[in-house]
C-alpha positions as CSV (number, residue, x, y, z in Angstrom):
1,M,79.5,73.5,-22.4
2,N,79.2,70.7,-20.2
3,V,76.5,68.1,-20.6
4,S,74.4,69.6,-17.4
5,A,74.3,73.0,-19.0
6,V,73.1,71.4,-22.0
7,M,70.4,69.6,-20.5
8,N,69.2,72.7,-18.6
9,T,69.3,75.1,-21.4
10,A,66.8,72.2,-23.4
11,L,64.7,72.2,-20.4
12,S,64.8,76.3,-20.1
13,G,63.4,76.0,-23.8
14,M,61.0,73.4,-23.0
15,R,59.4,75.7,-20.4
16,A,59.6,78.8,-22.4
17,Q,57.7,76.9,-25.2
18,T,55.5,75.5,-22.8
19,R,54.5,79.0,-21.7
20,R,54.2,80.2,-25.4
21,F,51.6,77.1,-26.1
22,A,49.6,78.4,-23.5
23,D,49.6,82.2,-24.2
24,V,48.5,80.6,-27.9
25,A,45.6,78.6,-26.1
26,T,44.4,81.8,-24.2
27,N,44.3,83.9,-27.3
28,V,42.2,81.2,-29.1
29,A,39.8,80.6,-26.0
30,N,39.3,84.6,-25.8
31,A,39.2,85.2,-29.7
32,T,35.5,86.3,-29.3
33,T,35.7,88.1,-26.1
34,P,34.9,91.9,-26.7
35,G,38.1,93.8,-26.2
36,Y,40.4,91.2,-25.7
37,T,43.9,92.2,-27.0
38,R,46.4,89.4,-27.9
39,V,48.9,87.9,-25.3
40,D,52.3,87.8,-26.4
41,S,54.8,85.3,-24.6
42,A,57.7,87.2,-26.1
43,R,56.6,90.2,-24.1
44,P,55.0,89.1,-20.7
45,G,52.6,91.3,-19.1
46,V,52.7,93.5,-22.2
47,E,49.5,93.7,-24.0
48,T,50.1,94.0,-27.7
49,G,47.0,96.1,-28.4
50,Q,46.3,94.1,-31.5
51,P,43.3,91.9,-32.1
52,M,43.7,88.2,-32.3
53,D,44.6,86.5,-35.5
54,I,43.4,83.0,-35.5
55,T,46.2,82.4,-38.5
56,A,48.8,84.0,-36.6
57,E,48.1,82.0,-33.5
58,M,47.8,78.7,-35.3
59,T,51.6,79.4,-36.8
60,D,52.7,80.5,-33.2
61,M,51.4,77.1,-32.1
62,I,53.2,75.0,-34.9
63,E,56.5,77.0,-34.2
64,A,56.1,76.3,-30.3
65,K,55.7,72.7,-30.8
66,Q,58.5,72.3,-33.3
67,A,60.7,74.3,-31.0
68,Y,59.6,72.2,-27.9
69,Q,60.4,68.9,-30.1
70,A,63.9,70.4,-30.7
71,N,64.4,71.3,-27.1
72,A,63.4,67.7,-26.1
73,V,65.7,65.8,-28.5
74,M,68.6,68.0,-27.0
75,F,67.5,67.0,-23.8
76,E,67.1,63.4,-24.8
77,T,70.8,63.2,-26.3
78,G,72.2,65.0,-23.1
79,A,70.4,62.4,-20.9
80,D,72.0,59.6,-23.5
81,F,75.4,61.1,-23.0
82,W,75.1,61.2,-19.3
83,E,74.4,57.4,-19.3
84,L,77.2,56.8,-21.4
85,L,79.5,58.6,-19.4
86,R,78.5,56.5,-16.3
87,S,78.9,53.4,-18.0
88,V,82.5,54.5,-19.1
89,K,82.8,55.5,-15.3
90,R,81.8,52.1,-14.2
91,D,84.2,50.1,-16.4
C-alpha cells in the first residue's frame, strides 16, 4: 500500500466518523420528539425502529471521536512521510 492510499483511507475514515457524529447529534436533538426513531450511521437511510437511548448515543459519540482521532493521526503520519520523501528526493 502506498502513502497516498494510506492518506485516502484515513481521510475516508474521518469522513465516516464525521457522519456518525452528525447522526448522534441528530438523535440527541430529537430525543424528546414523539415518534422519533434512532438514526444509525452504520445503516444509512434505515430507521432502526428503536427509541433513542442517551447513554448509547453518548457512547457512540465517544467512539466516533476516538476513531476520528486515530484516523487523523494516520493522515498526519502519511503527510509527514510524504514530506520526508520530498526532502530525500531534493537531496
